[in-house]
C-alpha positions, 0 to 999 in steps of 0.5 A, a space after each residue: 278696246 275699240 280703236 283705230 287701225 292708225 293707233 295700233 303698234 305692234 311691240 316686242 315686251 318682256 313682261 306681264 302686261 300689268 307691268 307695262 306702261 303702254 296699254 294693250 293686249 298680249 300678241 302672238 305666240 312665242 317660244 322659250 327665251 322670248 323667241 317671236 313665233 308669229 308675225 309682228 311688223 310695223 312698216 316692214 320692221 319686224 317688232 323684235 328687230 332684225 331683218 324681214 327676213 330673220 326668224 324669231 323676231 316677228 317676221 315669220 309665222 314659224 312651223 306654219 302659214 297661219 292667219 295674219 291681220 294686216 292693215 294697209 294704211 295707204 290703201 286704208 284696208 284690212 285683210 287676214 292673210 294666210 301666209 308664213 313669211 311677212 315678206 309674202 304679204 300683200 300691201 300697197 306700201 310696205 312703209 305704211 302698214 302693219 301686221 299681226 300674226 295669229 289664227 284665222 277666225 273667218 267670221 264670214 264662215 261657220 262652215 269652214 272656219 274649224 277646218 282652216 284653224 285646224 290646218 293652221 294648228 290652233 293650239 289645243 284644237 278647235 275643240 279644245 278645253 276652255 282657256 283664256 282667249 285673245 283676238 283682234 277684230 274688225 268691222 265694216 266701219 275700219 274699227 278694230 278691237 282688242 279682245 280678251 276673256 276674263 272667263 275661260 272658254 273653248 275656241 268656238 265659244 269665243 268665236 261666237 261671243 265676239 259675233 254676238 257682242 261686238 260690233 252689232 253685226 258689222 263685223 268682217 273677220 278677225 285673228 286668234 292670238 296667243 291664249 291661255 296664260 297669255 291672255 293678258 289686258 291692261 286697259 283704262 276705263 272712261 272713269 280713269 279706273 285701271 283693268 288688268 288681265 293678268 292671265 297666269 301671271 306669266 311673261 309675254 313677249 309680244 304686244 298689240 298696243 297703241 301709238 
Protein backbone atom coordinates (compact mmCIF):
# COMPACT_ATOMS: atom_id res chain seq x y z
CA UNK A 1 0.00 0.00 0.00
CA UNK A 2 1.35 3.41 -1.01
CA UNK A 3 0.53 6.38 1.21
CA UNK A 4 1.44 9.86 2.37
CA UNK A 5 3.38 9.92 5.64
CA UNK A 6 0.97 12.53 6.98
CA UNK A 7 -1.82 9.96 6.80
CA UNK A 8 -0.02 7.33 8.90
CA UNK A 9 -1.02 6.46 12.45
CA UNK A 10 0.48 3.84 14.76
CA UNK A 11 -2.12 1.99 16.78
CA UNK A 12 -2.15 -0.58 19.58
CA UNK A 13 -4.62 -3.38 18.88
CA UNK A 14 -5.44 -6.88 20.11
CA UNK A 15 -6.69 -8.93 17.17
CA UNK A 16 -5.82 -10.32 13.78
CA UNK A 17 -5.88 -7.52 11.21
CA UNK A 18 -8.75 -9.25 9.42
CA UNK A 19 -10.94 -8.28 12.36
CA UNK A 20 -9.92 -4.62 12.34
CA UNK A 21 -12.11 -1.89 10.87
CA UNK A 22 -8.97 0.03 9.85
CA UNK A 23 -6.81 -0.75 6.84
CA UNK A 24 -3.09 -1.24 7.33
CA UNK A 25 -0.40 -3.77 8.17
CA UNK A 26 1.12 -5.27 11.29
CA UNK A 27 3.68 -3.17 13.13
CA UNK A 28 6.50 -3.89 15.55
CA UNK A 29 7.42 -6.83 17.72
CA UNK A 30 5.40 -7.85 20.77
CA UNK A 31 5.69 -10.20 23.72
CA UNK A 32 3.44 -12.41 25.77
CA UNK A 33 0.32 -10.70 27.00
CA UNK A 34 0.51 -8.08 24.28
CA UNK A 35 3.52 -6.14 25.56
CA UNK A 36 4.90 -3.86 22.84
CA UNK A 37 8.60 -4.50 22.21
CA UNK A 38 9.13 -1.90 19.46
CA UNK A 39 8.84 1.88 19.35
CA UNK A 40 5.41 2.98 18.12
CA UNK A 41 4.91 6.66 18.88
CA UNK A 42 2.60 9.37 17.55
CA UNK A 43 3.59 12.92 18.51
CA UNK A 44 5.66 11.63 21.46
CA UNK A 45 2.74 9.57 22.79
CA UNK A 46 3.26 5.77 22.86
CA UNK A 47 0.64 3.83 20.91
CA UNK A 48 -0.01 1.67 23.95
CA UNK A 49 -0.55 4.61 26.30
CA UNK A 50 1.58 5.52 29.27
CA UNK A 51 4.58 7.82 29.30
CA UNK A 52 7.45 8.22 26.85
CA UNK A 53 9.76 6.59 29.40
CA UNK A 54 7.59 3.55 30.09
CA UNK A 55 8.43 0.00 29.00
CA UNK A 56 6.17 -2.22 26.88
CA UNK A 57 3.84 0.55 25.66
CA UNK A 58 5.62 1.53 22.44
CA UNK A 59 8.19 3.95 23.85
CA UNK A 60 11.20 1.61 23.59
CA UNK A 61 12.82 -0.97 21.34
CA UNK A 62 13.15 -3.46 24.19
CA UNK A 63 16.55 -5.12 24.49
CA UNK A 64 18.29 -3.59 21.48
CA UNK A 65 18.92 -0.31 19.71
CA UNK A 66 17.06 -0.93 16.47
CA UNK A 67 16.24 0.78 13.22
CA UNK A 68 13.32 3.13 13.77
CA UNK A 69 11.60 4.83 10.85
CA UNK A 70 10.79 8.43 11.72
CA UNK A 71 8.58 10.90 9.87
CA UNK A 72 9.47 14.40 11.06
CA UNK A 73 6.39 16.27 9.85
CA UNK A 74 7.68 19.74 10.71
CA UNK A 75 10.83 19.20 8.65
CA UNK A 76 9.00 17.07 6.04
CA UNK A 77 11.79 14.53 6.38
CA UNK A 78 12.15 10.79 6.85
CA UNK A 79 15.00 9.06 8.62
CA UNK A 80 15.91 5.65 9.99
CA UNK A 81 17.48 6.16 13.42
CA UNK A 82 19.05 3.32 15.40
CA UNK A 83 17.88 3.93 18.97
CA UNK A 84 16.56 2.07 21.97
CA UNK A 85 14.31 4.75 23.49
CA UNK A 86 11.90 7.06 21.69
CA UNK A 87 13.26 9.87 23.85
CA UNK A 88 16.57 9.50 21.95
CA UNK A 89 15.01 10.31 18.58
CA UNK A 90 16.18 13.43 16.79
CA UNK A 91 13.09 15.31 15.59
CA UNK A 92 12.30 18.98 14.97
CA UNK A 93 9.11 19.03 17.03
CA UNK A 94 8.09 16.28 19.45
CA UNK A 95 4.44 17.23 18.98
CA UNK A 96 4.52 16.59 15.23
CA UNK A 97 6.08 13.27 14.21
CA UNK A 98 5.63 9.54 14.27
CA UNK A 99 8.16 6.75 14.73
CA UNK A 100 7.92 3.00 14.13
CA UNK A 101 10.58 0.61 15.38
CA UNK A 102 11.77 -2.47 13.50
CA UNK A 103 15.05 -3.65 11.96
CA UNK A 104 17.19 -1.52 9.62
CA UNK A 105 17.03 -2.47 5.93
CA UNK A 106 19.81 -0.13 4.73
CA UNK A 107 18.47 -0.14 1.19
CA UNK A 108 21.40 1.98 -0.01
CA UNK A 109 24.08 -0.41 1.28
CA UNK A 110 24.10 -3.97 0.02
CA UNK A 111 27.48 -4.48 1.70
CA UNK A 112 26.51 -3.51 5.26
CA UNK A 113 22.82 -4.26 5.72
CA UNK A 114 23.40 -7.81 6.96
CA UNK A 115 25.87 -6.77 9.64
CA UNK A 116 23.54 -4.00 10.80
CA UNK A 117 20.49 -6.27 10.90
CA UNK A 118 22.53 -8.84 12.81
CA UNK A 119 23.60 -6.20 15.34
CA UNK A 120 19.91 -5.38 15.81
CA UNK A 121 19.15 -9.09 16.41
CA UNK A 122 16.84 -9.67 13.45
CA UNK A 123 14.68 -12.67 14.41
CA UNK A 124 15.89 -15.85 12.73
CA UNK A 125 19.05 -14.16 11.47
CA UNK A 126 19.76 -12.54 8.10
CA UNK A 127 20.14 -15.94 6.47
CA UNK A 128 17.12 -17.35 8.25
CA UNK A 129 14.42 -19.64 7.00
CA UNK A 130 11.65 -18.44 4.74
CA UNK A 131 8.67 -16.85 6.47
CA UNK A 132 6.15 -14.06 6.11
CA UNK A 133 7.71 -10.59 5.92
CA UNK A 134 6.50 -7.02 6.48
CA UNK A 135 8.20 -3.66 5.97
CA UNK A 136 7.90 0.10 5.72
CA UNK A 137 9.92 1.78 2.96
CA UNK A 138 10.06 5.33 1.62
CA UNK A 139 11.35 7.09 -1.46
CA UNK A 140 12.88 10.39 -2.49
CA UNK A 141 9.46 11.65 -3.57
CA UNK A 142 8.10 11.50 -0.02
CA UNK A 143 5.91 8.43 -0.47
CA UNK A 144 5.75 5.54 1.96
CA UNK A 145 4.85 1.93 1.20
CA UNK A 146 3.35 -0.56 3.66
CA UNK A 147 4.58 -3.92 2.39
CA UNK A 148 3.52 -7.46 3.29
CA UNK A 149 4.39 -10.67 1.42
CA UNK A 150 1.76 -13.20 0.43
CA UNK A 151 4.49 -15.84 0.04
CA UNK A 152 7.30 -16.79 2.40
CA UNK A 153 10.86 -15.60 1.80
CA UNK A 154 14.18 -14.91 3.52
CA UNK A 155 15.10 -11.39 4.68
CA UNK A 156 17.47 -11.04 1.71
CA UNK A 157 14.87 -12.19 -0.80
CA UNK A 158 12.34 -9.76 0.65
CA UNK A 159 14.77 -6.84 0.63
CA UNK A 160 15.83 -7.60 -2.95
CA UNK A 161 12.23 -7.85 -4.15
CA UNK A 162 11.37 -4.52 -2.53
CA UNK A 163 14.28 -2.81 -4.31
CA UNK A 164 13.25 -4.35 -7.63
CA UNK A 165 9.48 -3.95 -7.48
CA UNK A 166 8.73 -0.78 -5.50
CA UNK A 167 9.47 2.86 -6.23
CA UNK A 168 11.07 2.49 -9.68
CA UNK A 169 14.57 3.05 -8.33
CA UNK A 170 13.64 5.95 -6.04
CA UNK A 171 13.61 4.12 -2.70
CA UNK A 172 15.82 5.60 0.01
CA UNK A 173 15.48 3.36 3.06
CA UNK A 174 13.13 1.39 5.27
CA UNK A 175 12.73 -1.12 8.08
CA UNK A 176 11.71 -4.73 8.49
CA UNK A 177 8.70 -5.10 10.78
CA UNK A 178 7.58 -8.17 12.71
CA UNK A 179 7.25 -11.18 10.43
CA UNK A 180 6.32 -14.85 10.27
CA UNK A 181 2.68 -15.40 11.32
CA UNK A 182 2.48 -11.76 12.39
CA UNK A 183 2.81 -10.54 8.78
CA UNK A 184 -0.72 -9.32 8.14
CA UNK A 185 -2.52 -6.79 5.96
CA UNK A 186 -6.02 -5.46 5.52
CA UNK A 187 -6.51 -3.39 2.39
CA UNK A 188 -9.03 -2.40 -0.24
CA UNK A 189 -8.38 -2.47 -3.98
CA UNK A 190 -9.41 0.27 -6.39
CA UNK A 191 -12.45 -1.84 -7.28
CA UNK A 192 -13.53 -2.10 -3.65
CA UNK A 193 -12.39 -5.66 -3.01
CA UNK A 194 -11.12 -6.32 0.52
CA UNK A 195 -7.70 -7.98 0.68
CA UNK A 196 -6.79 -9.87 3.85
CA UNK A 197 -3.38 -11.35 4.59
CA UNK A 198 -3.96 -13.10 7.90
CA UNK A 199 -0.56 -14.67 8.63
CA UNK A 200 -1.08 -17.77 10.72
CA UNK A 201 -4.25 -16.33 12.23
CA UNK A 202 -2.56 -15.03 15.36
CA UNK A 203 -3.47 -11.94 17.32
CA UNK A 204 -1.10 -9.01 16.88
CA UNK A 205 -0.83 -6.03 19.18
CA UNK A 206 0.27 -3.11 17.04
CA UNK A 207 -0.45 -1.96 13.51
CA UNK A 208 0.48 0.74 11.02
CA UNK A 209 -2.79 2.27 9.88
CA UNK A 210 -4.26 5.52 8.57
CA UNK A 211 -5.78 8.57 10.21
